[in-house]
C-alpha positions in Angstrom: -11.5 -34.1 86.5 -8.6 -35.4 88.1 -8.2 -36.0 91.5 -6.7 -32.5 92.4 -9.5 -30.6 90.7 -11.5 -32.8 92.3 -10.5 -31.8 95.9 -9.7 -28.1 95.2 -13.6 -27.8 94.0 -14.9 -29.4 97.1 -12.6 -27.5 99.2 -14.1 -23.7 97.5 -17.1 -24.8 98.2 -16.7 -25.7 101.9 -15.1 -22.3 102.3 -17.9 -20.6 100.3 -20.1 -21.9 103.2 -21.4 -18.4 105.1 -22.6 -17.6 108.4 -25.9 -16.2 108.3 -25.5 -12.3 108.1 -27.8 -11.3 110.7 -25.3 -13.8 113.5 -22.4 -12.2 111.9 -23.4 -8.5 113.0 -23.1 -9.3 116.4 -20.1 -11.4 116.2 -16.5 -9.7 117.2 -13.7 -10.0 114.8 -12.2 -12.9 117.7 -15.1 -15.0 117.1 -15.7 -14.6 113.7 -11.7 -15.6 113.2 -12.9 -18.5 115.6 -15.3 -19.7 113.5 -13.5 -19.5 110.2 -10.3 -22.1 111.7 -13.8 -24.0 112.8 -14.8 -24.0 109.5 -11.4 -24.7 108.3 -10.8 -27.4 110.5 -14.7 -29.0 109.7 -13.4 -28.5 105.5 -9.9 -30.3 106.2 -11.6 -33.4 108.1 -14.5 -33.5 105.4 -11.7 -33.3 102.4 -9.4 -36.1 104.6 -12.6 -37.9 105.0 -13.7 -38.0 101.4 -9.3 -38.3 100.4 -9.7 -41.2 102.4 -12.8 -42.8 100.4 -11.6 -41.5 96.7 -8.4 -43.7 97.5 -10.3 -46.2 99.3 -12.6 -46.4 95.8 -9.5 -46.2 93.6 -7.8 -48.9 95.6 -10.8 -51.2 95.0 -10.9 -50.2 91.2 -7.3 -50.7 90.8 -7.7 -54.0 92.3 -10.9 -54.9 90.2 -8.5 -53.8 86.9 -6.2 -56.5 88.4 -8.8 -59.9 89.1 -10.2 -58.7 85.6 -7.0 -58.4 83.6 -5.7 -61.8 85.3 -10.0 -62.8 84.5 -8.9 -62.1 80.7 -5.8 -63.8 80.9 -7.3 -67.0 82.1 -10.3 -66.6 79.6 -7.0 -65.7 76.9 -5.5 -69.0 77.9 -8.6 -71.0 78.2 -9.8 -69.8 74.3 -5.9 -70.9 73.2 -6.3 -74.5 74.9 -9.7 -74.9 73.6 -9.0 -73.7 70.1 -5.6 -76.2 70.4 -8.1 -79.0 71.3 -10.6 -78.4 68.4 -7.4 -78.5 65.9 -6.2 -81.5 67.4 -9.9 -83.1 67.7 -10.0 -81.6 63.7 -6.7 -83.5 62.6 -7.7 -86.9 64.7 -11.3 -86.9 62.7 -9.3 -86.6 59.7 -7.5 -89.1 60.3 -9.8 -91.5 61.7 -12.0 -90.6 58.2 -9.5 -91.3 56.3 -8.6 -94.4 57.5 -11.9 -95.2 57.5 -12.1 -94.7 53.6 -8.7 -96.5 53.5 -10.0 -100.0 55.1 -13.6 -99.7 53.0 -11.5 -99.7 49.9 -9.0 -102.6 51.0 -12.8 -104.0 52.0 -14.0 -103.7 48.1 -10.4 -104.8 46.7 -10.5 -108.0 49.0 -13.9 -108.4 48.1 -13.3 -108.3 44.3 -9.8 -110.6 44.4 -12.7 -113.0 46.9 -15.2 -112.8 43.7 -12.6 -113.5 41.5 -11.1 -116.2 43.3 -14.4 -117.8 43.4 -15.3 -117.8 40.3 -11.8 -119.3 39.7 -12.6 -121.9 42.0 -16.1 -122.8 40.4 -14.2 -123.0 36.6 -11.6 -125.1 38.2 -14.1 -127.4 39.9 -16.0 -127.9 36.4 -13.0 -128.4 34.6 -11.8 -131.2 36.8 -15.2 -132.8 37.0 -14.9 -132.8 32.9 -11.6 -134.1 32.5 -12.4 -136.9 35.6 -15.5 -137.7 32.9 -13.5 -137.6 30.1 -10.5 -139.9 31.6 -12.9 -142.4 33.2 -14.8 -142.5 29.8 -11.1 -142.7 27.8 -10.0 -145.7 31.1 -11.0 -148.4 28.4 -9.0 -147.3 25.4 -5.9 -147.3 27.8 -6.8 -150.6 28.9 -7.2 -151.8 25.4 -3.7 -150.0 24.1 -1.9 -151.3 27.3 -3.2 -155.3 26.3 -2.0 -154.1 22.4 1.1 -153.4 23.7 1.4 -156.7 25.5 0.3 -158.4 22.3 2.5 -156.8 19.6 6.2 -156.9 19.7 6.8 -153.9 18.0 5.4 -151.2 20.5 6.9 -151.3 23.9 5.0 -148.4 25.2 1.6 -146.7 24.8 3.3 -143.7 24.4 4.9 -145.1 20.8 1.3 -146.6 19.9 -0.6 -143.4 20.4 2.8 -141.6 18.4 2.6 -144.2 15.6 -1.6 -143.5 15.6 -0.6 -139.3 15.5 1.5 -140.5 12.2 -0.9 -142.3 10.2 -4.0 -140.0 10.8 -1.4 -137.0 9.4 -0.2 -139.3 6.5 -4.1 -140.1 6.2 -5.0 -136.5 6.3 -1.7 -135.6 3.6 -2.9 -138.5 1.0 -6.9 -137.2 1.0 -5.5 -134.2 -0.2 -3.7 -135.6 -2.7 -6.4 -137.4 -3.9 -8.8 -134.1 -3.7 -6.0 -132.2 -5.6 -6.0 -135.3 -8.1 -9.5 -135.3 -8.3 -9.8 -131.8 -9.1 -6.9 -132.3 -12.1 -9.0 -134.8 -13.5 -11.9 -133.1 -13.4 -10.9 -129.9 -14.8 -9.0 -131.9 -17.7 -12.4 -133.9 -18.5 -13.7 -130.3 -18.8 -11.0 -129.2 -21.0 -11.6 -132.3 -23.5 -15.0 -132.1 -23.3 -14.3 -128.5 -24.7 -12.2 -129.4 -27.6 -14.5 -132.1 -28.5 -17.1 -129.8 -29.0 -15.2 -127.3 -30.6 -13.9 -130.8 -33.4 
C-alpha cells in the first residue's frame, strides 16, 4: 500500500461514520448537512495530522537511510583500509621471514668458513712446529756444512755442497742398480753353465 491508498482508506473510514438512527430521525436536513460538514472537517483535520505524522516518519526513515548508507560507506572504507593493512603486514612479515632465513643461511656459511679456517690454522701451526723442530735438529748439520765450505777450496757455498751430495747420491744409486743387473746376469750365466754341465 502506497501513501495515496493509505489516505484514501483512512478518508473512507472517516466518512462512513454515521450518527445513531434515533438522533438522525429528529434532525432536519440542514442540521444533517452541518453535521456532515463538521464530520468532514474533523476528517480533514485528522487526515492532515495523519499526513503530517506520516511525512515526519518518512523524513525520519529517509534520514535514517542516509545515515545507514553513510555508516555502510564508512564501514566499507574501514574494511578496505584494514584489508590493505593486513596485506601490508603479510608482505612485511614475508620480507622479515625471508631476511631472517637469508641471515641464518649466511651465519651457517660463515660458521663453516670459520671452522675451516680454524682447522687450517691448526694444521699450519702443527706444520710450523714440526718444521721448527726439524730446523733446530738440522742446525748442527748446517754449521758443519758452513765449516766444510770454509775448510775446502772446492766449494764456495753450502748449496754447492748439497748439489754435489745429491749428484753423488744419484750416481751411487745408479751404480747399485747396474751392479744388481750385473749380478743377475752372472747368476743367470751360472745357471746356464750348471745346466750345460749336467747334460754333458
